[in-house]
OpenMM code with the backbone's topology and positions (N, CA, C; nanometers):
from openmm import Vec3, app, unit

residues = "MET GLU ILE SER ASP LYS LEU LEU CYS LEU PHE ASN ALA ASP VAL GLU ALA GLU ALA ASP ARG PHE VAL VAL GLU VAL PRO ARG ARG GLU VAL ASP THR GLY ALA VAL GLU ALA ASP ASP THR TYR ARG VAL ALA LEU ILE ARG THR GLY ASP GLU GLU ASP THR GLU VAL GLU THR ASP THR GLU PRO SER THR ALA PRO ASP GLU PRO GLN PRO PRO VAL GLU ARG GLY GLU ILE ARG TYR VAL GLU VAL GLU ASP LEU GLY LYS GLN GLY ASP GLY ILE ALA ARG VAL GLU ARG GLY TYR VAL ILE ILE VAL PRO GLY ALA GLU VAL GLY GLU ARG VAL LYS VAL GLU ILE THR GLU VAL LYS SER ASN PHE ALA VAL GLY GLU ILE LEU GLU".split()
positions = [
    Vec3(-6.8627, 10.4410, 4.7746),
    Vec3(-6.8075, 10.4230, 4.8445),
    Vec3(-6.7441, 10.5680, 5.0060),
    Vec3(-6.7482, 10.4933, 5.0615),
    Vec3(-6.7168, 10.6358, 5.1819),
    Vec3(-6.5991, 10.6529, 5.2082),
    Vec3(-6.5316, 10.7624, 5.2004),
    Vec3(-6.4305, 10.7638, 5.1805),
    Vec3(-6.3887, 10.8685, 5.3276),
    Vec3(-6.2975, 10.8126, 5.4608),
    Vec3(-6.2964, 10.8685, 5.5682),
    Vec3(-6.2424, 10.9948, 5.5924),
    Vec3(-6.2773, 11.1053, 5.6831),
    Vec3(-6.2432, 11.2214, 5.7052),
    Vec3(-6.0761, 11.2282, 5.7150),
    Vec3(-6.0394, 11.1312, 5.8020),
    Vec3(-5.9353, 11.1009, 5.8458),
    Vec3(-5.8187, 11.1333, 5.7033),
    Vec3(-5.8590, 11.1294, 5.6053),
    Vec3(-5.8010, 11.0869, 5.4610),
    Vec3(-5.6637, 11.2151, 5.4718),
    Vec3(-5.5507, 11.1613, 5.4660),
    Vec3(-5.4409, 11.3003, 5.4637),
    Vec3(-5.4167, 11.3445, 5.3271),
    Vec3(-5.3655, 11.2136, 5.2416),
    Vec3(-5.3425, 11.2506, 5.1350),
    Vec3(-5.4182, 11.1057, 5.0033),
    Vec3(-5.4040, 11.1338, 4.8767),
    Vec3(-5.4413, 11.0078, 4.8018),
    Vec3(-5.3602, 10.9990, 4.6788),
    Vec3(-5.3032, 10.9287, 4.6155),
    Vec3(-5.2018, 10.9455, 4.5154),
    Vec3(-5.2099, 10.7401, 4.4540),
    Vec3(-5.1797, 10.7520, 4.3234),
    Vec3(-5.1680, 10.6559, 4.2600),
    Vec3(-5.0246, 10.6070, 4.2895),
    Vec3(-5.0084, 10.4757, 4.2892),
    Vec3(-4.8788, 10.3994, 4.2981),
    Vec3(-4.8826, 10.2461, 4.2959),
    Vec3(-4.7819, 10.2169, 4.2265),
    Vec3(-4.7200, 10.0317, 4.2076),
    Vec3(-4.6994, 9.9890, 4.3314),
    Vec3(-4.7716, 9.8527, 4.3360),
    Vec3(-4.6893, 9.7683, 4.4316),
    Vec3(-4.5797, 9.6811, 4.4303),
    Vec3(-4.4573, 9.7222, 4.4564),
    Vec3(-4.3342, 9.6363, 4.3921),
    Vec3(-4.2492, 9.5382, 4.5242),
    Vec3(-4.2154, 9.4473, 4.4280),
    Vec3(-4.1540, 9.3384, 4.5377),
    Vec3(-4.0300, 9.3757, 4.5580),
    Vec3(-4.0129, 9.3512, 4.6545),
    Vec3(-3.8643, 9.3456, 4.7169),
    Vec3(-3.8104, 9.2328, 4.8031),
    Vec3(-3.7424, 9.1130, 4.7165),
    Vec3(-3.6856, 9.0449, 4.8926),
    Vec3(-3.7845, 8.9468, 4.9434),
    Vec3(-3.8278, 8.9997, 5.0555),
    Vec3(-3.9338, 8.9355, 5.1637),
    Vec3(-4.0572, 9.0106, 5.1700),
    Vec3(-4.0678, 9.1257, 5.1106),
    Vec3(-4.1278, 9.2232, 5.1325),
    Vec3(-4.2269, 9.3094, 5.0126),
    Vec3(-4.3244, 9.3817, 5.0510),
    Vec3(-4.3385, 9.4348, 4.9498),
    Vec3(-4.3756, 9.5691, 4.9743),
    Vec3(-4.3475, 9.7093, 4.8120),
    Vec3(-4.3228, 9.8182, 4.8787),
    Vec3(-4.4353, 9.9007, 4.8220),
    Vec3(-4.4908, 10.0045, 4.8723),
    Vec3(-4.5651, 10.0981, 4.8167),
    Vec3(-4.4764, 10.2706, 4.8383),
    Vec3(-4.4155, 10.2916, 4.7124),
    Vec3(-4.3591, 10.4228, 4.7622),
    Vec3(-4.5057, 10.5670, 4.7671),
    Vec3(-4.4218, 10.6146, 4.8834),
    Vec3(-4.5201, 10.7612, 4.8732),
    Vec3(-4.4137, 10.8522, 4.8118),
    Vec3(-4.4853, 10.9771, 4.7020),
    Vec3(-4.4475, 11.0491, 4.6587),
    Vec3(-4.3904, 11.1691, 4.7262),
    Vec3(-4.2392, 11.2151, 4.7319),
    Vec3(-4.2173, 11.2890, 4.7997),
    Vec3(-4.2808, 11.4440, 4.8305),
    Vec3(-4.3488, 11.4617, 4.7343),
    Vec3(-4.4711, 11.5611, 4.7500),
    Vec3(-4.5377, 11.5954, 4.8619),
    Vec3(-4.5835, 11.4846, 4.8983),
    Vec3(-4.6788, 11.4700, 4.9917),
    Vec3(-4.6100, 11.4877, 5.1513),
    Vec3(-4.4643, 11.4281, 5.1393),
    Vec3(-4.3801, 11.4832, 5.2984),
    Vec3(-4.3603, 11.6533, 5.2573),
    Vec3(-4.3126, 11.7056, 5.1130),
    Vec3(-4.2619, 11.8142, 5.1238),
    Vec3(-4.3919, 11.9244, 5.1400),
    Vec3(-4.5175, 11.8859, 5.1425),
    Vec3(-4.6027, 11.9507, 5.1569),
    Vec3(-4.6854, 11.9224, 5.3051),
    Vec3(-4.5964, 11.8425, 5.3730),
    Vec3(-4.6783, 11.8075, 5.5070),
    Vec3(-4.8049, 11.7293, 5.5296),
    Vec3(-4.8511, 11.6672, 5.4025),
    Vec3(-4.9484, 11.5856, 5.4260),
    Vec3(-4.9229, 11.4366, 5.5152),
    Vec3(-4.8047, 11.4216, 5.5308),
    Vec3(-4.7003, 11.3047, 5.5963),
    Vec3(-4.6195, 11.3426, 5.6335),
    Vec3(-4.5532, 11.2965, 5.7127),
    Vec3(-4.4184, 11.3226, 5.7996),
    Vec3(-4.3640, 11.1770, 5.7793),
    Vec3(-4.2162, 11.2040, 5.7174),
    Vec3(-4.1502, 11.0795, 5.7153),
    Vec3(-4.1085, 10.9868, 5.8925),
    Vec3(-4.1187, 10.8580, 5.8706),
    Vec3(-4.0751, 10.7896, 5.9954),
    Vec3(-4.2069, 10.7918, 6.0897),
    Vec3(-4.2943, 10.8122, 6.0948),
    Vec3(-4.4344, 10.8275, 6.1266),
    Vec3(-4.5212, 10.6720, 6.0568),
    Vec3(-4.6153, 10.6463, 6.1365),
    Vec3(-4.7083, 10.5383, 6.1183),
    Vec3(-4.7831, 10.5509, 6.0334),
    Vec3(-4.8793, 10.4777, 5.9306),
    Vec3(-4.9549, 10.5410, 5.8810),
    Vec3(-5.0873, 10.4004, 5.8807),
    Vec3(-5.1814, 10.4538, 5.8586),
    Vec3(-5.3097, 10.3524, 5.7888),
    Vec3(-5.2780, 10.3438, 5.6099),
    Vec3(-5.3000, 10.2461, 5.5766),
    Vec3(-5.2923, 10.2397, 5.4340),
    Vec3(-5.4335, 10.1831, 5.3898),
    Vec3(-5.4561, 10.2134, 5.2726),
    Vec3(-5.6320, 10.1204, 5.1892),
    Vec3(-5.5037, 10.0964, 5.0874),
    Vec3(-5.5369, 9.9760, 5.0112),
    Vec3(-5.5512, 9.9907, 4.8730),
    Vec3(-5.6498, 9.9580, 4.7964),
    Vec3(-5.6574, 9.9899, 4.6911),
    Vec3(-5.8177, 10.0188, 4.6245),
    Vec3(-5.7979, 9.9755, 4.4811),
    Vec3(-5.7937, 9.8549, 4.4078),
    Vec3(-5.7445, 9.8284, 4.2641),
    Vec3(-5.8630, 9.8926, 4.2173),
    Vec3(-5.7477, 9.9748, 4.0973),
    Vec3(-5.8213, 10.0990, 4.0064),
    Vec3(-5.8968, 10.0017, 3.9018),
    Vec3(-5.9934, 10.0426, 3.8493),
    Vec3(-6.0653, 9.9981, 3.7113),
    Vec3(-6.1352, 9.9003, 3.8394),
    Vec3(-6.1590, 9.8637, 3.9519),
    Vec3(-6.2180, 9.7519, 4.0043),
    Vec3(-6.2914, 9.7777, 4.1459),
    Vec3(-6.3632, 9.9464, 4.1214),
    Vec3(-6.3498, 10.0001, 4.2446),
    Vec3(-6.5353, 9.9169, 4.3257),
    Vec3(-6.6087, 9.9136, 4.2138),
    Vec3(-6.7522, 9.8493, 4.2743),
    Vec3(-6.7527, 9.7412, 4.3491),
    Vec3(-6.6786, 9.6378, 4.3334),
    Vec3(-6.6507, 9.5446, 4.3847),
    Vec3(-6.5738, 9.5424, 4.5463),
    Vec3(-6.4855, 9.6825, 4.5614),
    Vec3(-6.4006, 9.6578, 4.6979),
    Vec3(-6.4720, 9.7253, 4.7889),
    Vec3(-6.4393, 9.6920, 4.9088),
    Vec3(-6.5242, 9.7084, 5.0377),
    Vec3(-6.4029, 9.7889, 5.0720),
    Vec3(-6.4097, 9.9366, 5.1474),
    Vec3(-6.3591, 9.9979, 5.2338),
    Vec3(-6.3852, 10.0110, 5.3557),
    Vec3(-6.3114, 10.0074, 5.5099),
    Vec3(-6.3763, 10.0472, 5.6329),
    Vec3(-6.3091, 10.1648, 5.6490),
    Vec3(-6.3959, 10.2290, 5.6873),
    Vec3(-6.3684, 10.3750, 5.7365),
    Vec3(-6.4424, 10.3786, 5.9176),
    Vec3(-6.3850, 10.4877, 5.9386),
    Vec3(-6.4592, 10.5434, 6.0859),
    Vec3(-6.5747, 10.6597, 6.0688),
    Vec3(-6.6601, 10.6738, 5.9350),
    Vec3(-6.7256, 10.7569, 5.9187),
    Vec3(-6.8769, 10.6814, 5.9205),
    Vec3(-6.9912, 10.7554, 5.9194),
    Vec3(-7.1487, 10.6803, 5.9379),
    Vec3(-7.1944, 10.6641, 5.8180),
    Vec3(-7.2976, 10.6057, 5.7462),
    Vec3(-7.3471, 10.5882, 5.6472),
    Vec3(-7.4229, 10.7752, 5.6808),
    Vec3(-7.4130, 10.7601, 5.5142),
    Vec3(-7.5025, 10.8761, 5.4967),
    Vec3(-7.6655, 10.8519, 5.5002),
    Vec3(-7.7210, 11.0005, 5.5035),
    Vec3(-7.8544, 10.9650, 5.5424),
    Vec3(-7.9535, 10.9609, 5.4570),
    Vec3(-7.8787, 10.9800, 5.3689),
    Vec3(-7.9194, 10.9470, 5.2104),
    Vec3(-7.8208, 10.8907, 5.0800),
    Vec3(-7.8579, 10.7419, 5.0958),
    Vec3(-7.7746, 10.6285, 5.0456),
    Vec3(-7.7718, 10.6715, 4.9158),
    Vec3(-7.9140, 10.7320, 4.8385),
    Vec3(-7.9124, 10.7221, 4.7414),
    Vec3(-7.8323, 10.8322, 4.6310),
    Vec3(-7.8320, 10.9562, 4.7176),
    Vec3(-7.7575, 11.0739, 4.6901),
    Vec3(-7.5582, 11.0720, 4.7358),
    Vec3(-7.4899, 11.0671, 4.6529),
    Vec3(-7.3455, 11.0648, 4.7245),
    Vec3(-7.3479, 11.2285, 4.7513),
    Vec3(-7.2510, 11.1940, 4.8962),
    Vec3(-7.2283, 11.3821, 4.9673),
    Vec3(-7.1279, 11.4113, 4.8919),
    Vec3(-7.0929, 11.5384, 4.9034),
    Vec3(-6.9666, 11.5740, 4.8606),
    Vec3(-6.8720, 11.5677, 4.9824),
    Vec3(-6.7314, 11.5139, 4.9215),
    Vec3(-6.6559, 11.4721, 5.0022),
    Vec3(-6.5378, 11.5927, 5.0734),
    Vec3(-6.5764, 11.6979, 5.0855),
    Vec3(-6.5569, 11.8317, 5.1642),
    Vec3(-6.6741, 11.8763, 5.2104),
    Vec3(-6.6327, 11.9811, 5.3446),
    Vec3(-6.7028, 12.0444, 5.4202),
    Vec3(-6.6637, 12.1931, 5.3994),
    Vec3(-6.7571, 12.2939, 5.4034),
    Vec3(-6.7427, 12.4015, 5.4311),
    Vec3(-6.6225, 12.4362, 5.5626),
    Vec3(-6.5073, 12.5029, 5.5267),
    Vec3(-6.4509, 12.5092, 5.6021),
    Vec3(-6.2635, 12.4591, 5.6044),
    Vec3(-6.3057, 12.3012, 5.5654),
    Vec3(-6.1990, 12.2688, 5.6060),
    Vec3(-6.1161, 12.2363, 5.5065),
    Vec3(-5.9820, 12.2275, 5.5416),
    Vec3(-5.8366, 12.2562, 5.5145),
    Vec3(-5.7972, 12.1236, 5.4338),
    Vec3(-5.7455, 12.1412, 5.2777),
    Vec3(-5.6914, 12.0342, 5.1932),
    Vec3(-5.5821, 12.0527, 5.1175),
    Vec3(-5.5149, 11.9898, 5.1416),
    Vec3(-5.4155, 12.0007, 5.0220),
    Vec3(-5.4568, 11.9618, 4.8623),
    Vec3(-5.4535, 11.9898, 4.7913),
    Vec3(-5.4571, 11.9334, 4.6675),
    Vec3(-5.3819, 11.9652, 4.5041),
    Vec3(-5.3625, 11.9178, 4.4239),
    Vec3(-5.3310, 11.9143, 4.3227),
    Vec3(-5.4055, 12.0096, 4.2146),
    Vec3(-5.3601, 12.0937, 4.1563),
    Vec3(-5.4351, 12.1395, 4.0199),
    Vec3(-5.4028, 12.0779, 3.9038),
    Vec3(-5.4877, 12.0237, 3.8651),
    Vec3(-5.4365, 11.9205, 3.7268),
    Vec3(-5.4910, 12.0144, 3.5886),
    Vec3(-5.5880, 12.1171, 3.6130),
    Vec3(-5.6513, 12.1614, 3.5036),
    Vec3(-5.6760, 12.3191, 3.4838),
    Vec3(-5.7188, 12.3993, 3.3779),
    Vec3(-5.7813, 12.5623, 3.3900),
    Vec3(-5.9393, 12.4811, 3.3811),
    Vec3(-6.0244, 12.5589, 3.4074),
    Vec3(-6.1660, 12.6083, 3.3617),
    Vec3(-6.1479, 12.6754, 3.2779),
    Vec3(-6.2608, 12.7093, 3.2587),
    Vec3(-6.2902, 12.8237, 3.0964),
    Vec3(-6.2423, 12.9584, 3.1535),
    Vec3(-6.2741, 12.9979, 3.2822),
    Vec3(-6.2248, 13.1269, 3.3281),
    Vec3(-6.1107, 13.1470, 3.3769),
    Vec3(-5.9873, 13.0134, 3.3686),
    Vec3(-5.8361, 13.0369, 3.4515),
    Vec3(-5.8488, 12.9962, 3.5688),
    Vec3(-5.9788, 12.9376, 3.6416),
    Vec3(-5.9487, 12.9160, 3.7672),
    Vec3(-5.8778, 12.7610, 3.7581),
    Vec3(-5.8150, 12.7259, 3.8474),
    Vec3(-5.7318, 12.6049, 3.8641),
    Vec3(-5.8363, 12.4761, 3.9265),
    Vec3(-5.8323, 12.4069, 3.8372),
    Vec3(-5.9316, 12.2522, 3.8311),
    Vec3(-5.8533, 12.1521, 3.9338),
    Vec3(-5.9256, 12.1281, 4.0312),
    Vec3(-5.8699, 12.0023, 4.1350),
    Vec3(-5.9432, 11.9002, 4.1620),
    Vec3(-5.9262, 11.7734, 4.1424),
    Vec3(-6.0354, 11.6791, 4.1754),
    Vec3(-5.9890, 11.5489, 4.3447),
    Vec3(-6.0506, 11.5086, 4.3984),
    Vec3(-6.0278, 11.4947, 4.5075),
    Vec3(-6.1533, 11.3356, 4.5152),
    Vec3(-6.1413, 11.2514, 4.5861),
    Vec3(-6.2209, 11.1337, 4.5738),
    Vec3(-6.3306, 11.1347, 4.4997),
    Vec3(-6.3537, 11.0647, 4.4465),
    Vec3(-6.4600, 11.0182, 4.3392),
    Vec3(-6.4903, 11.1361, 4.2137),
    Vec3(-6.3367, 11.1909, 4.1959),
    Vec3(-6.3479, 11.2966, 4.0635),
    Vec3(-6.3967, 11.4091, 4.1000),
    Vec3(-6.4756, 11.4441, 4.2573),
    Vec3(-6.5609, 11.5938, 4.2938),
    Vec3(-6.4445, 11.6468, 4.2715),
    Vec3(-6.4789, 11.7933, 4.1728),
    Vec3(-6.4093, 11.9152, 4.1425),
    Vec3(-6.3352, 11.9902, 4.2580),
    Vec3(-6.2830, 12.0867, 4.2936),
    Vec3(-6.2322, 12.1754, 4.3861),
    Vec3(-6.2082, 12.3117, 4.2812),
    Vec3(-6.2905, 12.4097, 4.2604),
    Vec3(-6.1982, 12.5538, 4.2149),
    Vec3(-6.1251, 12.5832, 4.2884),
    Vec3(-6.0260, 12.6639, 4.2508),
    Vec3(-5.8807, 12.7021, 4.2818),
    Vec3(-5.8669, 12.8277, 4.2215),
    Vec3(-5.9194, 12.9474, 4.2342),
    Vec3(-5.9011, 13.0541, 4.1717),
    Vec3(-5.7486, 13.1166, 4.2153),
    Vec3(-5.7034, 13.1516, 4.0995),
    Vec3(-5.5263, 13.1978, 4.1072),
    Vec3(-5.4221, 13.0826, 4.1074),
    Vec3(-5.4927, 12.9465, 4.0730),
    Vec3(-5.4038, 12.8506, 4.1199),
    Vec3(-5.3423, 12.8173, 3.9577),
    Vec3(-5.2300, 12.7301, 3.9332),
    Vec3(-5.1633, 12.6916, 3.8161),
    Vec3(-5.2055, 12.5409, 3.7751),
    Vec3(-5.2127, 12.5094, 3.6402),
    Vec3(-5.1742, 12.3552, 3.6262),
    Vec3(-5.0403, 12.3248, 3.7238),
    Vec3(-5.0526, 12.1913, 3.7995),
    Vec3(-4.9228, 12.1639, 3.8250),
    Vec3(-4.8993, 12.1904, 3.9849),
    Vec3(-4.9629, 12.3165, 4.0185),
    Vec3(-4.9473, 12.3660, 4.1492),
    Vec3(-4.9851, 12.2541, 4.2554),
    Vec3(-4.9279, 12.2025, 4.3795),
    Vec3(-5.0192, 12.1870, 4.4733),
    Vec3(-5.0035, 12.2575, 4.5907),
    Vec3(-5.1343, 12.3435, 4.6468),
    Vec3(-5.1565, 12.4041, 4.7162),
    Vec3(-5.2606, 12.3721, 4.8504),
    Vec3(-5.2518, 12.4251, 4.9154),
    Vec3(-5.2983, 12.4235, 5.0714),
    Vec3(-5.4273, 12.5374, 5.0729),
    Vec3(-5.5583, 12.4645, 5.0675),
    Vec3(-5.6932, 12.5722, 5.0344),
    Vec3(-5.7932, 12.5391, 5.1473),
    Vec3(-5.8641, 12.6312, 5.1573),
    Vec3(-5.9684, 12.6281, 5.2623),
    Vec3(-6.0830, 12.6130, 5.1963),
    Vec3(-6.1953, 12.5255, 5.2074),
    Vec3(-6.3165, 12.5344, 5.1116),
    Vec3(-6.4163, 12.6271, 5.1545),
    Vec3(-6.4454, 12.7248, 5.0643),
    Vec3(-6.5043, 12.7898, 5.1257),
    Vec3(-6.6712, 12.7948, 5.0581),
    Vec3(-6.6890, 12.6983, 4.9571),
    Vec3(-6.8263, 12.7188, 4.9073),
    Vec3(-6.8507, 12.5755, 4.8583),
    Vec3(-6.9723, 12.4885, 4.8867),
    Vec3(-6.9897, 12.3314, 4.8786),
    Vec3(-7.1105, 12.3398, 4.7563),
    Vec3(-7.0422, 12.3199, 4.6745),
    Vec3(-7.2067, 12.2137, 4.6024),
    Vec3(-7.1961, 12.1148, 4.5847),
    Vec3(-7.3247, 12.0387, 4.5586),
    Vec3(-7.3297, 11.9117, 4.5119),
    Vec3(-7.2187, 11.8089, 4.4230),
    Vec3(-7.1772, 11.8723, 4.3160),
    Vec3(-7.1067, 11.8524, 4.1913),
    Vec3(-6.9373, 11.8922, 4.2186),
    Vec3(-6.9320, 12.0202, 4.2731),
    Vec3(-6.8188, 12.1129, 4.3087),
    Vec3(-6.8094, 12.1645, 4.4299),
    Vec3(-6.6832, 12.2290, 4.4610),
    Vec3(-6.6691, 12.3054, 4.5522),
    Vec3(-6.5522, 12.4062, 4.5188),
    Vec3(-6.5273, 12.5039, 4.6059),
    Vec3(-6.4444, 12.6272, 4.5481),
    Vec3(-6.2992, 12.6163, 4.7218),
    Vec3(-6.2520, 12.6234, 4.6781),
    Vec3(-6.1590, 12.6501, 4.7550),
    Vec3(-6.0383, 12.7661, 4.7637),
    Vec3(-6.0248, 12.8560, 4.8767),
    Vec3(-5.9187, 12.9756, 4.8447),
    Vec3(-5.7681, 12.9347, 4.9050),
    Vec3(-5.6633, 12.9378, 4.8601),
    Vec3(-5.5650, 12.9182, 4.8829),
    Vec3(-5.5277, 12.9954, 4.9893),
    Vec3(-5.4599, 12.8853, 5.0945),
    Vec3(-5.3887, 12.9658, 5.2246),
    Vec3(-5.2459, 12.9509, 5.2097),
    Vec3(-5.1939, 12.8436, 5.1381),
    Vec3(-5.0410, 12.8742, 5.0993),
    Vec3(-5.0086, 12.8619, 4.9739),
] * unit.nanometer
topology = app.Topology()
chain = topology.addChain("A")
for resn in residues:
    res = topology.addResidue(resn, chain)
    for name in ("N", "CA", "C"):
        topology.addAtom(name, app.Element.getBySymbol(name[0]), res)
């Protein structure tokens, strides 16, 4: 599945029924960190967990030139907000983005949400330098 470069944030949420509508709550941290702004309009994609192989997502990106090998979902110089989920063997922060792709964030602590600039991209991981 290709993910649009326009993706601002990614999180899990439940769809809740309220009277005549359904609601998906956006975590406060997405607004607090500036990933989204309150009272703005956004395009939302819903992907059922555990059933991603049968799900089609419309994106604004063109297909990769090598469809057999997934391309890294980040590029060198790209700015991203990431949440550090774990620490690596050498004490660097580990964040995961689309498809579980790993971004190593030196100097970050577990649970931190940081703004990083991608400084190095490999096929199975990237390195991000903390900006904020």
